Steps between C-alpha positions, in 0.01 A plus 500: 500500500448859607591777251796630702663157530439444130667829411799425723554165331455650154741785570765258633507333159563815298832582343693800630407695187130425540508587869662836414233569237205390717620699800527817291149444361356435848663815630337705222159349579551570870566870431189521280289344776650731760407805292141374477483438875633848576251665263213306656618577853514868409141495378393297805663767718343788306156351558565450875398137462725375777296703749172384346611140544593543865874560475639809675753565221617382160810368680285285727300379199819399319634317803184322618299450181768466232759328719785741433785537745649820634 
């Protein structure tokens, strides 16, 4: 079973209280990861690495290489 399907099945079996707790914890981890990504993107931008890797802008790099949406 793939990890996403496994997590969906596991989550479906949680109590309401556990789901509330796990969602809050996941949200905290997401914010921590986002901060790290933004710091790294800033450094990537400061070094002009998007241009050095053939992307015309950091925006283009984020869209094409990292798979972000507008």
